[in-house]
C-alpha positions as CSV (number, residue, x, y, z in Angstrom):
1,M,14.2,-22.3,11.9
2,A,17.0,-21.6,14.4
3,N,20.5,-23.1,14.5
4,I,20.6,-24.9,17.9
5,R,24.2,-25.1,19.1
6,A,26.3,-25.1,22.3
7,A,26.5,-21.7,23.9
8,T,29.9,-20.1,24.1
9,P,31.2,-17.4,26.5
10,A,30.6,-14.9,23.7
11,D,26.8,-15.6,23.9
12,L,26.6,-14.7,27.6
13,P,25.7,-11.0,27.1
14,Q,22.7,-11.9,25.0
15,I,21.8,-14.7,27.4
16,L,22.0,-12.1,30.2
17,Q,19.6,-9.8,28.3
18,I,17.0,-12.6,27.8
19,H,17.4,-13.7,31.4
20,N,17.0,-10.2,32.9
21,D,14.0,-9.4,30.6
22,A,12.3,-12.6,31.9
23,I,13.0,-11.4,35.5
24,A,11.7,-7.9,34.8
25,T,8.6,-8.7,32.7
26,T,7.5,-12.4,33.3
27,T,6.9,-15.0,36.0
28,A,9.0,-17.5,34.1
29,I,11.8,-16.7,36.4
30,W,10.8,-16.0,40.0
31,D,13.8,-13.9,40.9
32,E,12.9,-10.2,41.3
33,T,16.4,-8.6,41.0
34,P,18.3,-8.5,37.7
35,V,21.7,-10.2,37.6
36,D,25.0,-9.1,36.2
37,L,27.2,-10.7,33.6
38,A,29.4,-12.2,36.3
39,D,26.4,-14.1,37.6
40,R,25.8,-15.6,34.1
41,V,29.5,-16.4,33.7
42,R,29.4,-18.4,37.0
43,W,26.2,-20.1,36.0
44,Y,27.6,-21.1,32.6
45,E,30.9,-22.3,34.0
46,R,29.2,-24.3,36.7
47,L,27.1,-26.1,34.2
48,V,29.9,-26.7,31.6
49,V,32.3,-28.0,34.3
50,A,29.5,-30.4,35.4
51,G,29.1,-31.6,31.8
52,R,25.6,-30.1,31.5
53,P,24.5,-28.6,28.2
54,V,23.9,-24.9,27.7
55,L,22.3,-24.4,24.3
56,V,21.3,-21.4,22.3
57,A,19.0,-20.8,19.4
58,D,21.0,-18.8,16.8
59,V,18.8,-16.8,14.4
60,G,20.9,-14.7,12.0
61,G,23.8,-14.5,14.3
62,E,21.7,-13.4,17.3
63,V,20.8,-15.5,20.4
64,A,17.0,-15.9,20.1
65,G,16.8,-18.2,23.1
66,Y,18.7,-20.5,25.4
67,A,18.1,-23.7,27.3
68,S,19.9,-25.8,29.9
69,Y,19.4,-28.3,32.6
70,G,21.1,-28.4,36.0
71,P,20.7,-29.9,39.4
72,F,17.2,-30.1,40.8
73,R,18.5,-30.1,44.4
74,Q,22.0,-30.1,45.9
75,R,21.7,-33.3,47.9
76,S,23.5,-36.2,46.4
77,S,20.4,-38.4,46.4
78,Y,18.9,-36.1,43.7
79,R,22.0,-36.4,41.4
80,H,20.1,-38.2,38.7
81,T,17.3,-35.6,38.5
82,V,17.7,-32.4,36.6
83,E,15.6,-29.3,36.2
84,D,15.2,-27.8,32.7
85,A,15.2,-24.1,31.8
86,V,14.2,-22.6,28.4
87,Y,13.8,-18.9,27.7
88,V,13.2,-17.1,24.4
89,H,13.8,-13.5,23.6
90,R,10.6,-11.5,23.5
91,D,11.0,-10.8,19.7
92,H,11.2,-14.5,18.9
93,R,8.4,-16.0,21.0
94,R,5.6,-18.1,19.4
95,R,7.9,-19.2,16.5
96,G,8.8,-22.7,17.7
97,I,12.2,-21.8,19.1
98,A,11.4,-23.1,22.6
99,R,10.3,-26.4,21.1
100,E,13.6,-26.6,19.0
101,L,15.6,-25.9,22.1
102,M,13.7,-28.4,24.2
103,V,14.0,-31.2,21.7
104,A,17.8,-30.7,21.5
105,L,18.0,-30.4,25.3
106,L,16.1,-33.6,25.8
107,G,18.4,-35.3,23.3
108,H,21.3,-34.4,25.6
109,A,19.4,-35.7,28.6
110,C,18.6,-39.0,26.9
111,D,22.3,-39.5,26.0
112,D,23.5,-38.6,29.5
113,P,23.8,-41.7,31.6
114,D,23.7,-39.6,34.8
115,V,20.2,-38.3,34.0
116,H,17.2,-40.3,34.9
117,V,14.5,-37.7,35.3
118,V,14.0,-34.2,33.9
119,L,11.7,-31.9,35.8
120,A,10.0,-28.7,34.6
121,L,8.9,-26.3,37.3
122,I,6.6,-23.8,35.7
123,E,4.5,-21.0,37.0
124,S,1.0,-22.4,36.6
125,G,-0.3,-19.4,34.5
126,N,2.3,-20.2,31.8
127,T,0.1,-22.5,29.9
128,V,2.2,-22.2,26.7
129,S,5.2,-23.7,28.5
130,I,3.1,-26.3,30.3
131,E,1.5,-27.4,27.0
132,L,5.0,-27.5,25.3
133,H,6.3,-29.8,28.0
134,E,3.2,-32.0,27.9
135,D,3.6,-32.2,24.1
136,L,7.1,-33.5,24.6
137,G,6.0,-36.3,26.9
138,F,6.2,-34.6,30.3
139,E,3.5,-35.7,32.8
140,L,1.9,-33.5,35.5
141,C,3.2,-34.4,39.0
142,A,1.8,-31.6,41.1
143,R,0.5,-28.1,41.4
144,L,1.6,-26.2,44.5
145,P,-0.7,-23.2,45.1
146,E,0.6,-19.8,46.3
147,I,4.1,-20.8,47.1
148,G,5.8,-17.8,45.4
149,R,5.1,-14.1,45.2
150,K,6.1,-11.7,42.4
151,F,4.5,-8.6,40.9
152,D,2.4,-8.2,44.0
153,R,0.5,-11.5,43.5
154,W,0.8,-15.1,44.6
155,L,2.2,-17.6,42.2
156,D,1.3,-21.3,41.8
157,L,3.9,-23.8,40.7
158,T,3.2,-26.7,38.3
159,I,5.7,-29.6,38.3
160,L,6.0,-31.8,35.3
161,R,8.3,-34.9,35.0
162,L,9.8,-36.9,32.1
163,A,11.8,-40.1,32.7
164,V,14.6,-40.4,30.2
165,G,17.0,-42.9,31.8
């Protein structure tokens, strides 16, 4: 069992490692170019200033995963809808850490009066993440075929929704 806590700036190098590994080896993040620490610092500061959670799963003093939610779109009419993100270090996958992070993240969303809907946008082949979200009450909204491309193949996007407000 992990200790789920608020991330600190000291966690950002480990968050960066998890993030860049997901870029390089998975379709969980559709970016194709690794980012640097300055990018993760800007990401973290933007979320913290906006009052959004950035959580880590601490296992033995190491960051085993992280989760957050942020704006779905930049237009003001979407201000009560957020998009979640949860990523687990490759050595800690399939141990329930993503579930622990998501439960804590959804607790924040339920307590946040500015959040009405949490969206999960997941590559359709990532059935583990889709099933986790469905187990937590998310409902399937849409599947958009072949809207992204990575690793020389087309990617489908599954959109799930949970109303919390």
